[in-house]
LUMTI-449404 format. One line per field, with one value per residue (C-alpha): residue number from 1; x, y, z. Coordinates in Angstrom, 1 decimal, always signed. Layout:
num c(NUM:...)
px c(X:...)
py c(Y:...)
pz c(Z:...)
# end
This chain:
num c(1:2:3:4:5:6:7:8:9:10:11:12:13:14:15:16:17:18:19:20:21:22:23:24:25:26:27:28:29:30:31:32:33:34:35:36:37:38:39:40:41:42:43:44:45:46:47:48:49:50:51:52:53:54:55:56:57:58:59:60:61:62:63:64:65:66:67)
px c(+79.8:+83.2:+84.4:+85.6:+88.3:+90.0:+93.0:+92.5:+94.4:+92.4:+89.2:+90.0:+90.8:+87.5:+85.6:+87.4:+86.5:+82.9:+82.9:+84.3:+81.7:+78.9:+80.0:+80.7:+77.5:+78.3:+75.1:+75.5:+72.1:+70.7:+70.9:+74.5:+75.3:+73.4:+75.3:+78.6:+77.6:+76.7:+80.1:+81.9:+80.0:+80.8:+84.4:+84.6:+85.9:+85.1:+84.1:+86.7:+89.5:+89.2:+91.3:+90.6:+92.7:+93.4:+92.3:+95.9:+96.6:+93.5:+94.6:+98.1:+96.7:+94.6:+97.5:+99.7:+97.1:+97.5:+94.8)
py c(+172.5:+170.9:+172.3:+169.0:+169.2:+172.0:+171.4:+172.3:+175.6:+176.5:+175.6:+177.9:+180.7:+180.1:+180.4:+183.6:+185.0:+184.1:+185.7:+188.9:+189.0:+188.2:+191.1:+193.6:+195.5:+195.1:+193.1:+189.3:+188.0:+184.7:+183.3:+184.2:+182.5:+179.4:+179.3:+179.6:+176.7:+174.6:+175.3:+174.4:+171.1:+170.4:+171.2:+169.2:+172.2:+173.2:+176.8:+177.2:+175.9:+178.7:+181.7:+185.1:+185.9:+189.2:+189.6:+189.7:+186.4:+184.8:+186.0:+184.6:+181.3:+181.0:+182.1:+179.5:+176.7:+174.1:+173.3)
pz c(+15.6:+15.5:+18.8:+20.0:+17.4:+19.3:+21.5:+25.1:+24.9:+21.7:+23.4:+26.3:+23.9:+22.0:+25.3:+26.2:+22.7:+23.1:+26.6:+25.1:+22.4:+24.9:+27.1:+24.3:+25.2:+28.9:+29.3:+30.0:+28.9:+30.1:+26.5:+26.3:+29.5:+28.4:+25.1:+26.9:+29.2:+26.2:+24.6:+27.9:+28.0:+24.3:+24.9:+28.1:+30.0:+33.6:+33.9:+36.7:+34.5:+32.0:+32.9:+31.5:+28.5:+26.8:+23.2:+22.0:+23.7:+22.1:+18.7:+19.3:+20.3:+17.1:+14.9:+16.3:+15.9:+13.3:+10.8)
# end
């Protein structure tokens, strides 16, 4: 993927979006956790640096992003 092209705030929004999709069925599977950890590594983000965002805030972040 081209995740390393995301700005830090966009990367955090992306991780939050992936978390929301992973937990949509209220089951956080091992594979989902591993995928998120891989994304965090690719984005050079620390798990503790990513605050929980509401879906509306995630959408706003991506709408305000540049190409």
